[in-house]
VOLOTOR-453693 format. One record per residue (C-alpha): residue number from 1; residue in three letters; z, y, x negated. Coordinates in steps of 0.1 Angstrom, whole numbers, plus 5000, padded with zeros to 4 digits. Each point is the difference from the previous one (the first is absolute). Example, Ala and Ser with C-alpha at 12.3 -4.5 7.8 and 13.67 -1.06 7.14 Angstrom:
residues 2
{node 1, 'ALA', {5078, 4955, 4877}}
{node 2, 'SER', {4993, 5034, 4986}}
//
This chain:
residues 152
{node 1, 'MET', {5755, 6385, 7338}}
{node 2, 'ASN', {4990, 5033, 5018}}
{node 3, 'ILE', {5036, 5000, 5005}}
{node 4, 'LYS', {5009, 4993, 4965}}
{node 5, 'LYS', {4979, 5026, 4982}}
{node 6, 'THR', {5018, 5024, 5025}}
{node 7, 'VAL', {5036, 4993, 4993}}
{node 8, 'LEU', {4993, 4999, 4962}}
{node 9, 'LEU', {4979, 5032, 4998}}
{node 10, 'LEU', {5034, 5010, 5018}}
{node 11, 'LEU', {5031, 4992, 4984}}
{node 12, 'LEU', {4972, 5013, 4966}}
{node 13, 'SER', {5002, 5032, 5015}}
{node 14, 'ILE', {5042, 5001, 5012}}
{node 15, 'ASN', {4999, 4992, 4960}}
{node 16, 'THR', {4984, 5027, 4990}}
{node 17, 'PHE', {5012, 5025, 5026}}
{node 18, 'THR', {5039, 4985, 4983}}
{node 19, 'PHE', {4991, 5014, 4963}}
{node 20, 'ALA', {4982, 5030, 5009}}
{node 21, 'GLN', {5033, 5010, 5008}}
{node 22, 'GLU', {5020, 5029, 4979}}
{node 23, 'LYS', {5029, 4985, 4989}}
{node 24, 'THR', {5032, 5019, 5007}}
{node 25, 'TYR', {5029, 5014, 4976}}
{node 26, 'THR', {5034, 4999, 5002}}
{node 27, 'ILE', {5019, 5038, 4982}}
{node 28, 'LYS', {5007, 4979, 4970}}
{node 29, 'GLU', {4967, 4993, 4995}}
{node 30, 'VAL', {4981, 5032, 5002}}
{node 31, 'GLU', {4997, 5024, 4972}}
{node 32, 'LYS', {5003, 5034, 5020}}
{node 33, 'ILE', {5017, 4999, 5036}}
{node 34, 'ALA', {4982, 5016, 5029}}
{node 35, 'ILE', {5001, 5032, 5004}}
{node 36, 'TYR', {5013, 5013, 5031}}
{node 37, 'PRO', {4985, 5037, 5011}}
{node 38, 'GLY', {5027, 5029, 4992}}
{node 39, 'CYS', {5016, 4975, 4968}}
{node 40, 'ASP', {4998, 5017, 4967}}
{node 41, 'GLU', {4970, 4977, 4980}}
{node 42, 'THR', {5015, 5004, 4969}}
{node 43, 'LEU', {5036, 4975, 5010}}
{node 44, 'ASP', {5009, 4969, 4985}}
{node 45, 'ASN', {4990, 4967, 5022}}
{node 46, 'ASN', {5038, 5003, 5008}}
{node 47, 'GLU', {5000, 5029, 5007}}
{node 48, 'GLN', {4971, 5002, 5026}}
{node 49, 'ILE', {5013, 4974, 5015}}
{node 50, 'LYS', {5031, 5014, 5011}}
{node 51, 'CYS', {4971, 5025, 5010}}
{node 52, 'LEU', {4977, 4985, 5021}}
{node 53, 'ASN', {5035, 4984, 5021}}
{node 54, 'ASN', {5016, 5028, 5010}}
{node 55, 'LYS', {4965, 5021, 5011}}
{node 56, 'LEU', {4988, 4969, 5015}}
{node 57, 'LEU', {5034, 4990, 5022}}
{node 58, 'SER', {4997, 5040, 5009}}
{node 59, 'ASP', {4971, 5002, 5009}}
{node 60, 'LEU', {4995, 4963, 5019}}
{node 61, 'PHE', {5036, 5015, 5022}}
{node 62, 'SER', {4979, 5031, 5006}}
{node 63, 'GLN', {4973, 4979, 5016}}
{node 64, 'LEU', {5029, 4976, 5020}}
{node 65, 'SER', {5019, 5030, 5015}}
{node 66, 'ASP', {4980, 4995, 5032}}
{node 67, 'SER', {5002, 4965, 5004}}
{node 68, 'VAL', {5035, 5011, 4989}}
{node 69, 'ASN', {5006, 5020, 5029}}
{node 70, 'ARG', {4983, 4971, 5024}}
{node 71, 'MET', {5026, 4981, 4986}}
{node 72, 'THR', {5025, 5019, 5008}}
{node 73, 'ALA', {4986, 5009, 5034}}
{node 74, 'SER', {4996, 4964, 5012}}
{node 75, 'ASN', {5040, 4999, 4994}}
{node 76, 'ARG', {5001, 4977, 4964}}
{node 77, 'SER', {5027, 5010, 4985}}
{node 78, 'GLY', {5014, 4981, 4964}}
{node 79, 'HIS', {4985, 4992, 4969}}
{node 80, 'PHE', {4963, 4988, 4996}}
{node 81, 'LYS', {4985, 4986, 4967}}
{node 82, 'THR', {4964, 4992, 4989}}
{node 83, 'PHE', {4992, 4988, 4968}}
{node 84, 'ASN', {4963, 5002, 4985}}
{node 85, 'THR', {4973, 5001, 4980}}
{node 86, 'PHE', {4975, 5011, 4991}}
{node 87, 'VAL', {4971, 5004, 4974}}
{node 88, 'ILE', {4989, 5034, 4986}}
{node 89, 'ASN', {4964, 4992, 4988}}
{node 90, 'SER', {4977, 5016, 4977}}
{node 91, 'ASN', {4986, 5022, 5026}}
{node 92, 'GLY', {5037, 5014, 4998}}
{node 93, 'ASP', {4999, 4989, 5039}}
{node 94, 'PHE', {5034, 4976, 5015}}
{node 95, 'VAL', {4984, 4971, 5007}}
{node 96, 'ASP', {5012, 4963, 5010}}
{node 97, 'ILE', {5031, 5015, 5017}}
{node 98, 'VAL', {5027, 4973, 5014}}
{node 99, 'SER', {5029, 5015, 5016}}
{node 100, 'ASN', {5029, 4971, 5009}}
{node 101, 'GLY', {5033, 5005, 5020}}
{node 102, 'ASP', {4997, 5022, 5038}}
{node 103, 'ARG', {4969, 4993, 5016}}
{node 104, 'GLN', {5001, 5040, 5011}}
{node 105, 'LEU', {5009, 5010, 4974}}
{node 106, 'SER', {4974, 4982, 4979}}
{node 107, 'ASP', {4973, 5013, 5020}}
{node 108, 'ALA', {5013, 5037, 4997}}
{node 109, 'VAL', {5002, 4991, 4958}}
{node 110, 'LYS', {4962, 4983, 5004}}
{node 111, 'ASN', {4987, 5029, 5016}}
{node 112, 'ALA', {5015, 5026, 4980}}
{node 113, 'PHE', {4984, 4984, 4970}}
{node 114, 'LYS', {4964, 5005, 5016}}
{node 115, 'LYS', {5012, 5033, 5005}}
{node 116, 'LEU', {5004, 5009, 4965}}
{node 117, 'ASN', {4969, 4985, 4989}}
{node 118, 'LYS', {4984, 5024, 5026}}
{node 119, 'ILE', {5016, 5027, 4989}}
{node 120, 'GLN', {4994, 5000, 4968}}
{node 121, 'THR', {4960, 4999, 5003}}
{node 122, 'LYS', {5000, 5025, 5019}}
{node 123, 'THR', {5025, 5023, 4977}}
{node 124, 'ASN', {4984, 4981, 4976}}
{node 125, 'LYS', {5032, 4998, 4979}}
{node 126, 'LYS', {4998, 4962, 4994}}
{node 127, 'ILE', {5020, 4976, 4980}}
{node 128, 'ILE', {4988, 4994, 4962}}
{node 129, 'PRO', {4996, 4965, 5001}}
{node 130, 'ALA', {5019, 4978, 4970}}
{node 131, 'LYS', {4984, 4989, 4971}}
{node 132, 'ASN', {4998, 4971, 4975}}
{node 133, 'SER', {4999, 5003, 4965}}
{node 134, 'ASP', {4961, 5007, 4997}}
{node 135, 'GLY', {5008, 5024, 5020}}
{node 136, 'GLU', {4984, 4990, 5032}}
{node 137, 'ASN', {5013, 5007, 5036}}
{node 138, 'VAL', {5016, 4968, 5009}}
{node 139, 'ASN', {5016, 4991, 5039}}
{node 140, 'LEU', {5039, 5003, 5002}}
{node 141, 'LYS', {5025, 4984, 5022}}
{node 142, 'PHE', {5032, 5016, 5007}}
{node 143, 'SER', {5025, 4989, 5023}}
{node 144, 'ILE', {5027, 5029, 5023}}
{node 145, 'PRO', {5028, 4996, 5021}}
{node 146, 'VAL', {4998, 5022, 5028}}
{node 147, 'SER', {5033, 5005, 5024}}
{node 148, 'VAL', {5009, 5021, 5028}}
{node 149, 'SER', {5032, 5005, 5022}}
{node 150, 'ILE', {4996, 5014, 5027}}
{node 151, 'SER', {5034, 5013, 5020}}
{node 152, 'LYS', {5004, 5007, 5045}}
//
């Protein structure tokens, strides 16, 4: 009898936790897109997406330079790709980072996102989170490919 009560309590706890999680939105579902540091807040959503992509890729590649140098030093050559999904949460942090593709580059991309979180916190230049139609900060899911070519 005690085991049944424990299992039931555990199941209720899991269900409560699941329903308490915040919804994650796509670009098409938000009223205002997340604003990346250095992007003009007055841009429309389409221009904001372009600015975010450009600045984020630039910042990612800056953080990836050491990893690419290590790949070069280990005599790796070729074209390496990763496809990355992540969420910019309602606090403006990168979370839920998933990187698929070349293992070494994928690990480097995940670490680069973590470094960007630290840099943004340290410099107090954080991403302004996306907003829903009620003006509330929301989680926003993105995907971005990263490719690197290394020649000997």
